[in-house]
PyMOL CGO cylinders between C-alpha atoms (Angstrom):
from pymol import cmd
from pymol.cgo import CYLINDER

trace = [
    CYLINDER, -24.13, -21.31, -165.91, -27.91, -21.38, -165.86, 0.3, 1, 1, 1, 1, 1, 1,
    CYLINDER, -27.91, -21.38, -165.86, -29.49, -18.99, -163.34, 0.3, 1, 1, 1, 1, 1, 1,
    CYLINDER, -29.49, -18.99, -163.34, -31.58, -20.49, -160.53, 0.3, 1, 1, 1, 1, 1, 1,
    CYLINDER, -31.58, -20.49, -160.53, -35.38, -20.72, -160.91, 0.3, 1, 1, 1, 1, 1, 1,
    CYLINDER, -35.38, -20.72, -160.91, -37.21, -17.42, -160.68, 0.3, 1, 1, 1, 1, 1, 1,
    CYLINDER, -37.21, -17.42, -160.68, -39.11, -17.05, -157.41, 0.3, 1, 1, 1, 1, 1, 1,
    CYLINDER, -39.11, -17.05, -157.41, -42.71, -15.87, -157.55, 0.3, 1, 1, 1, 1, 1, 1,
    CYLINDER, -42.71, -15.87, -157.55, -41.74, -12.88, -155.39, 0.3, 1, 1, 1, 1, 1, 1,
    CYLINDER, -41.74, -12.88, -155.39, -39.29, -11.65, -158.04, 0.3, 1, 1, 1, 1, 1, 1,
    CYLINDER, -39.29, -11.65, -158.04, -42.01, -11.89, -160.69, 0.3, 1, 1, 1, 1, 1, 1,
    CYLINDER, -42.01, -11.89, -160.69, -44.36, -9.97, -158.41, 0.3, 1, 1, 1, 1, 1, 1,
    CYLINDER, -44.36, -9.97, -158.41, -42.07, -6.97, -158.87, 0.3, 1, 1, 1, 1, 1, 1,
    CYLINDER, -42.07, -6.97, -158.87, -41.04, -7.29, -162.51, 0.3, 1, 1, 1, 1, 1, 1,
    CYLINDER, -41.04, -7.29, -162.51, -44.47, -8.20, -163.90, 0.3, 1, 1, 1, 1, 1, 1,
    CYLINDER, -44.47, -8.20, -163.90, -45.23, -4.47, -163.80, 0.3, 1, 1, 1, 1, 1, 1,
    CYLINDER, -45.23, -4.47, -163.80, -42.39, -3.71, -166.20, 0.3, 1, 1, 1, 1, 1, 1,
    CYLINDER, -42.39, -3.71, -166.20, -44.60, -3.38, -169.26, 0.3, 1, 1, 1, 1, 1, 1,
    CYLINDER, -44.60, -3.38, -169.26, -44.73, -0.98, -172.20, 0.3, 1, 1, 1, 1, 1, 1,
    CYLINDER, -44.73, -0.98, -172.20, -45.78, 2.57, -171.23, 0.3, 1, 1, 1, 1, 1, 1,
    CYLINDER, -45.78, 2.57, -171.23, -45.02, 2.04, -167.52, 0.3, 1, 1, 1, 1, 1, 1,
    CYLINDER, -45.02, 2.04, -167.52, -43.06, 5.30, -167.60, 0.3, 1, 1, 1, 1, 1, 1,
    CYLINDER, -43.06, 5.30, -167.60, -46.40, 7.14, -167.67, 0.3, 1, 1, 1, 1, 1, 1,
    CYLINDER, -46.40, 7.14, -167.67, -47.28, 5.74, -164.23, 0.3, 1, 1, 1, 1, 1, 1,
    CYLINDER, -47.28, 5.74, -164.23, -43.86, 5.90, -162.54, 0.3, 1, 1, 1, 1, 1, 1,
    CYLINDER, -43.86, 5.90, -162.54, -41.30, 8.63, -163.17, 0.3, 1, 1, 1, 1, 1, 1,
    CYLINDER, -41.30, 8.63, -163.17, -38.44, 6.16, -162.70, 0.3, 1, 1, 1, 1, 1, 1,
    CYLINDER, -38.44, 6.16, -162.70, -37.83, 2.49, -162.05, 0.3, 1, 1, 1, 1, 1, 1,
    CYLINDER, -37.83, 2.49, -162.05, -36.83, 3.12, -158.43, 0.3, 1, 1, 1, 1, 1, 1,
    CYLINDER, -36.83, 3.12, -158.43, -40.33, 4.44, -157.69, 0.3, 1, 1, 1, 1, 1, 1,
    CYLINDER, -40.33, 4.44, -157.69, -41.85, 1.36, -159.32, 0.3, 1, 1, 1, 1, 1, 1,
    CYLINDER, -41.85, 1.36, -159.32, -39.65, -0.95, -157.24, 0.3, 1, 1, 1, 1, 1, 1,
    CYLINDER, -39.65, -0.95, -157.24, -40.42, 0.97, -154.05, 0.3, 1, 1, 1, 1, 1, 1,
    CYLINDER, -40.42, 0.97, -154.05, -44.17, 0.82, -154.67, 0.3, 1, 1, 1, 1, 1, 1,
    CYLINDER, -44.17, 0.82, -154.67, -44.10, -2.91, -155.39, 0.3, 1, 1, 1, 1, 1, 1,
    CYLINDER, -44.10, -2.91, -155.39, -41.89, -3.62, -152.37, 0.3, 1, 1, 1, 1, 1, 1,
    CYLINDER, -41.89, -3.62, -152.37, -44.25, -1.75, -150.02, 0.3, 1, 1, 1, 1, 1, 1,
    CYLINDER, -44.25, -1.75, -150.02, -46.91, -4.32, -150.87, 0.3, 1, 1, 1, 1, 1, 1,
    CYLINDER, -46.91, -4.32, -150.87, -44.66, -7.25, -149.92, 0.3, 1, 1, 1, 1, 1, 1,
    CYLINDER, -44.66, -7.25, -149.92, -43.91, -8.78, -146.55, 0.3, 1, 1, 1, 1, 1, 1,
    CYLINDER, -43.91, -8.78, -146.55, -40.41, -8.71, -145.11, 0.3, 1, 1, 1, 1, 1, 1,
    CYLINDER, -40.41, -8.71, -145.11, -40.11, -12.43, -145.80, 0.3, 1, 1, 1, 1, 1, 1,
    CYLINDER, -40.11, -12.43, -145.80, -41.03, -11.91, -149.46, 0.3, 1, 1, 1, 1, 1, 1,
    CYLINDER, -41.03, -11.91, -149.46, -38.55, -9.04, -149.80, 0.3, 1, 1, 1, 1, 1, 1,
    CYLINDER, -38.55, -9.04, -149.80, -35.85, -11.24, -148.27, 0.3, 1, 1, 1, 1, 1, 1,
    CYLINDER, -35.85, -11.24, -148.27, -36.55, -13.92, -150.88, 0.3, 1, 1, 1, 1, 1, 1,
    CYLINDER, -36.55, -13.92, -150.88, -36.07, -11.32, -153.63, 0.3, 1, 1, 1, 1, 1, 1,
    CYLINDER, -36.07, -11.32, -153.63, -32.90, -9.98, -152.00, 0.3, 1, 1, 1, 1, 1, 1,
    CYLINDER, -32.90, -9.98, -152.00, -31.41, -13.46, -151.66, 0.3, 1, 1, 1, 1, 1, 1,
    CYLINDER, -31.41, -13.46, -151.66, -32.27, -14.23, -155.29, 0.3, 1, 1, 1, 1, 1, 1,
    CYLINDER, -32.27, -14.23, -155.29, -30.68, -10.98, -156.47, 0.3, 1, 1, 1, 1, 1, 1,
    CYLINDER, -30.68, -10.98, -156.47, -27.62, -11.62, -154.29, 0.3, 1, 1, 1, 1, 1, 1,
    CYLINDER, -27.62, -11.62, -154.29, -27.23, -15.02, -155.98, 0.3, 1, 1, 1, 1, 1, 1,
    CYLINDER, -27.23, -15.02, -155.98, -27.69, -13.58, -159.49, 0.3, 1, 1, 1, 1, 1, 1,
    CYLINDER, -27.69, -13.58, -159.49, -25.14, -10.85, -158.81, 0.3, 1, 1, 1, 1, 1, 1,
    CYLINDER, -25.14, -10.85, -158.81, -22.65, -13.08, -157.00, 0.3, 1, 1, 1, 1, 1, 1,
    CYLINDER, -22.65, -13.08, -157.00, -20.35, -13.24, -160.02, 0.3, 1, 1, 1, 1, 1, 1,
    CYLINDER, -20.35, -13.24, -160.02, -21.29, -16.83, -160.90, 0.3, 1, 1, 1, 1, 1, 1,
    CYLINDER, -21.29, -16.83, -160.90, -23.42, -15.77, -163.85, 0.3, 1, 1, 1, 1, 1, 1,
    CYLINDER, -23.42, -15.77, -163.85, -22.47, -14.08, -167.09, 0.3, 1, 1, 1, 1, 1, 1,
    CYLINDER, -22.47, -14.08, -167.09, -24.53, -11.25, -168.60, 0.3, 1, 1, 1, 1, 1, 1,
    CYLINDER, -24.53, -11.25, -168.60, -26.03, -13.70, -171.10, 0.3, 1, 1, 1, 1, 1, 1,
    CYLINDER, -26.03, -13.70, -171.10, -27.20, -15.99, -168.25, 0.3, 1, 1, 1, 1, 1, 1,
    CYLINDER, -27.20, -15.99, -168.25, -28.92, -13.02, -166.61, 0.3, 1, 1, 1, 1, 1, 1,
    CYLINDER, -28.92, -13.02, -166.61, -30.55, -12.07, -169.90, 0.3, 1, 1, 1, 1, 1, 1,
    CYLINDER, -30.55, -12.07, -169.90, -31.92, -15.59, -170.33, 0.3, 1, 1, 1, 1, 1, 1,
    CYLINDER, -31.92, -15.59, -170.33, -33.35, -15.41, -166.79, 0.3, 1, 1, 1, 1, 1, 1,
    CYLINDER, -33.35, -15.41, -166.79, -34.85, -11.97, -167.47, 0.3, 1, 1, 1, 1, 1, 1,
    CYLINDER, -34.85, -11.97, -167.47, -36.55, -13.14, -170.66, 0.3, 1, 1, 1, 1, 1, 1,
    CYLINDER, -36.55, -13.14, -170.66, -38.04, -16.06, -168.69, 0.3, 1, 1, 1, 1, 1, 1,
    CYLINDER, -38.04, -16.06, -168.69, -39.44, -13.69, -166.04, 0.3, 1, 1, 1, 1, 1, 1,
    CYLINDER, -39.44, -13.69, -166.04, -42.83, -11.96, -166.11, 0.3, 1, 1, 1, 1, 1, 1,
    CYLINDER, -42.83, -11.96, -166.11, -41.24, -8.65, -167.18, 0.3, 1, 1, 1, 1, 1, 1,
    CYLINDER, -41.24, -8.65, -167.18, -42.29, -7.37, -170.59, 0.3, 1, 1, 1, 1, 1, 1,
    CYLINDER, -42.29, -7.37, -170.59, -39.56, -4.74, -170.93, 0.3, 1, 1, 1, 1, 1, 1,
    CYLINDER, -39.56, -4.74, -170.93, -35.90, -5.46, -171.41, 0.3, 1, 1, 1, 1, 1, 1,
    CYLINDER, -35.90, -5.46, -171.41, -33.23, -3.50, -169.49, 0.3, 1, 1, 1, 1, 1, 1,
    CYLINDER, -33.23, -3.50, -169.49, -30.98, -4.27, -172.47, 0.3, 1, 1, 1, 1, 1, 1,
    CYLINDER, -30.98, -4.27, -172.47, -31.34, -4.29, -176.23, 0.3, 1, 1, 1, 1, 1, 1,
    CYLINDER, -31.34, -4.29, -176.23, -29.03, -6.36, -178.36, 0.3, 1, 1, 1, 1, 1, 1,
    CYLINDER, -29.03, -6.36, -178.36, -25.56, -5.63, -177.06, 0.3, 1, 1, 1, 1, 1, 1,
    CYLINDER, -25.56, -5.63, -177.06, -26.73, -2.40, -175.43, 0.3, 1, 1, 1, 1, 1, 1,
    CYLINDER, -26.73, -2.40, -175.43, -27.55, -1.99, -171.78, 0.3, 1, 1, 1, 1, 1, 1,
    CYLINDER, -27.55, -1.99, -171.78, -26.84, -4.30, -168.92, 0.3, 1, 1, 1, 1, 1, 1,
    CYLINDER, -26.84, -4.30, -168.92, -29.16, -6.69, -167.16, 0.3, 1, 1, 1, 1, 1, 1,
    CYLINDER, -29.16, -6.69, -167.16, -26.65, -6.91, -164.29, 0.3, 1, 1, 1, 1, 1, 1,
    CYLINDER, -26.65, -6.91, -164.29, -26.68, -3.14, -163.77, 0.3, 1, 1, 1, 1, 1, 1,
    CYLINDER, -26.68, -3.14, -163.77, -30.48, -3.11, -163.76, 0.3, 1, 1, 1, 1, 1, 1,
    CYLINDER, -30.48, -3.11, -163.76, -30.54, -5.96, -161.23, 0.3, 1, 1, 1, 1, 1, 1,
    CYLINDER, -30.54, -5.96, -161.23, -28.10, -3.99, -159.05, 0.3, 1, 1, 1, 1, 1, 1,
    CYLINDER, -28.10, -3.99, -159.05, -30.56, -1.08, -158.97, 0.3, 1, 1, 1, 1, 1, 1,
    CYLINDER, -30.56, -1.08, -158.97, -33.32, -3.49, -158.03, 0.3, 1, 1, 1, 1, 1, 1,
    CYLINDER, -33.32, -3.49, -158.03, -31.19, -5.06, -155.30, 0.3, 1, 1, 1, 1, 1, 1,
    CYLINDER, -31.19, -5.06, -155.30, -30.36, -1.65, -153.83, 0.3, 1, 1, 1, 1, 1, 1,
    CYLINDER, -30.36, -1.65, -153.83, -34.07, -0.79, -153.59, 0.3, 1, 1, 1, 1, 1, 1,
    CYLINDER, -34.07, -0.79, -153.59, -34.84, -4.16, -152.00, 0.3, 1, 1, 1, 1, 1, 1,
    CYLINDER, -34.84, -4.16, -152.00, -32.00, -3.72, -149.49, 0.3, 1, 1, 1, 1, 1, 1,
    CYLINDER, -32.00, -3.72, -149.49, -33.22, -0.21, -148.64, 0.3, 1, 1, 1, 1, 1, 1,
    CYLINDER, -33.22, -0.21, -148.64, -36.73, -1.58, -148.02, 0.3, 1, 1, 1, 1, 1, 1,
    CYLINDER, -36.73, -1.58, -148.02, -35.34, -4.00, -145.43, 0.3, 1, 1, 1, 1, 1, 1,
    CYLINDER, -35.34, -4.00, -145.43, -33.64, -1.36, -143.26, 0.3, 1, 1, 1, 1, 1, 1,
]
cmd.load_cgo(trace, "trace")
């Protein structure tokens, strides 16, 4: 099943996932937290709802990988058969949820 269109708010976060980003942020959670601080509650809710949909169980790993490659991110949370886009999106969703508390 094809993933839903990528909202601009999602790309606002992942566009910073570029080569050498590890020199600016010690871990991806810090990157997410920094990007989320710059967003309104409404924007964060859009991202959370999008992630909830992606992680609802309707989409296979390959569907999530296709979506990720179509996003503004320039780093992959997977390589070939290695890694998991779903697991990376779960980390992102947990940071978004924490920012809404």
